[in-house]
N, C-alpha and C positions, 0 to 999 in steps of 0.2 A: 209706056215711056219709049222715046225714040233712042235708037243706038247711037252712041257717040264714040267714034273710034279713038278720039283723043283721050277721053276718060278711061277707055278700056286699056290703052297702052300704059297710062299712067298707073293703073291698078296692077298691071303685070310687073312693071318695074318696081313698085313698092313691094310687092309680094317677094320678088327675088331679092331685095335688099334686106328684107326682114329675115330671110333664111340663110343669108350669106355667111353670117357668123353667129351660130347658135350654140348654146351649151349642150353637150350630151346629156342624157338623162341619168348616166351612170356616174353619180357622184362618189368620190373615193374618200374614206375615212383615212386620213393620213396618220392619225394617232388613235390607237385602239382602246385607250383607257387602262390598259394592263401593264404594258411594257414598252420598250423602245424598238421593237421589231420594225424594220423598214427605215431606220434612221442610223446615222454614223456620227459619233461624237468626235469632235476635233478639239484638242486641247485638254487642259487639266481642270477646267471648271466643272461644276456639278450639274448633271442632268439626271432626274429621276422621276419615278411616278409615285404619287402620294394621294390616296383617296380619290382615285380616278382622274387626277390632274397631272399634266406634265409640268414639272417645275425646274426652272434654271436658277442656279445660285452661284455667286462668286465663291471660288475656292481659296485656299491659302496663298496661291500665286497671284491672285487678283489680276489675271490677264485676260485677253479676249478669249472667248469660246464660242463654238458653233455646233449646232446639231442640224445636220443636213439629211434630206431624204436620199435614199439609195437611188431612186429613179429621177430622171430629168423630166421636166415638163415645159412645154412651149407655150401654147395659148390655153388660158384657163380663167375661171373665177375661183378665187381662194377666200374662204371665209373663216374666221376664228375668233375666239374670245380670249382676252388677256386681262390679268389683274396685276398691278404693280404693287407687290407687297412691300418692297423696300427699294428705294431710288427708281428703279424701273427703267434704266437706260439700256434698251434692247433694240430689236429690229427684226423685220422679216425680209429675208433676201429672196429675189427671184432670178431664174436663169443664171445661177451663180455656181461657181466651183471653189473648193477650199483645199489648199495645199499646206499642211501644217496647221497654222492658225492664221494664214494669209488668204483672205477671200478676194476673189475676182468676180465682180457683178454689181447688183444694184439692190439697195436697202430701202425698204419702206419703213420710216423711222417709227420707233416706239420709245417714247421718252417722257420725262417728267413735264409738267406744265411749263409752257414758254419755249420749249425746245423742239418745236416743229414736228410733232407726231403726225404721221400721214404724209410727210415729205419724202422726196426720193433723193437718195445720196449715192454716189458712185464711189465705192471704196478703192483706194490706191489708184485713183484716176482723176476725174475733173471735179470731185467733191459734190457739193450741193447742185443738183440739176433743177430742183424746183422746191420751194417751201410754200406751205399753206398760208393764206391770208391770216393775219394775227387774230382777227376776230373769230376765226374758226377754232381757235385753241380752246374755247369754252366747251367744245364738244367732248373733251377728254375728262373722264371721271377718275381722278387719281385715287388709288386705293380701292376702287370698285371695279366690277367686271365691265369691260368695254367690248364691243363687237367691231371688228374690222373686215372689210371686203376689199380685195385687190382683184382688178380685172386686167389681164394682160392679153392683147391680141396684135399680133405682128409687133409694129413699133410703138404702139399706144399702150399707156398704162394709166388707169384711173383708180383712185383710192377713196374709200369712204370710212368714216369713223362714227359709230353710232347713228348711221343714217345720213350723216352730213358728208357731201362730197368735199374731199380735202384738196385733191389736185388732179389735173389731167395733163399728161405729157406725151408728146410724140417725139421719139428720138431714134435715129437710125442705128446707132450703136447698140441700143437694147434690142432693136428689131433683129439684129444679127446674132444675139446672144443665145447660148445654149447652156443649160445647167439645171441645178436642182433648186428646190425650196429649202431655205435654211433660217433657223432662228439663232439669235446672237445674245451673248452675254458681253457687255462692254467691259473694258478694262477699268481698273480703279477700285474695285472691291465694293462690298456693301449692297450688292444688287440681288434681288430675288423677284422673280416674275413667275406667276402661274398661267398655264395655257389649257384651253379645252376646246372641244368641238372644231378640231381642225379638219376642214373639208375642202376638197378640190373637185371642181367640175370641169373636165376638158372641154374646150371650145374647138369645133371643127368648121371649116368652110364647106359649104355644100353648093 
């Protein structure tokens, strides 16, 4: 086969691109299945471990509640399973901080059918940044276990629900954000959601 410099350069560029943003091999178990070590409870709502699951449940005050990681995470792939035992209005926050029960950051929505699970919402800011196409809502299995993946690299966020890509967003404000992973209990009461297999793989540029 004759040497073709054009194809050689293309191969090098493709190789460099493929390793530019790659997950590290050291996946972190954010939830150990035994207790809430590594997490901080914000508010009066209930967060507890039962049968190896992390459970969030509305308390008597029926207000917002958050459980955030002690550590901050920048670029990563986050995977987790959730089951909406009752109502299910919750969410997964990225690069977020919590003061009292006021959160600053971005939520990947977890909600009952028809309420944009997998979309991205900016709390106390611009509101909805992107919502999934309506036909993608069928990916949600209310009352059953669902798998969610969230990939955050720089200004780009992509979400998947049960293998279906829900949204892809590039946003400069998210790109400048710093903060923790946080789970939410929405206000209004009557909410119970179980979580398991909460794993984060850092992504580094090489």
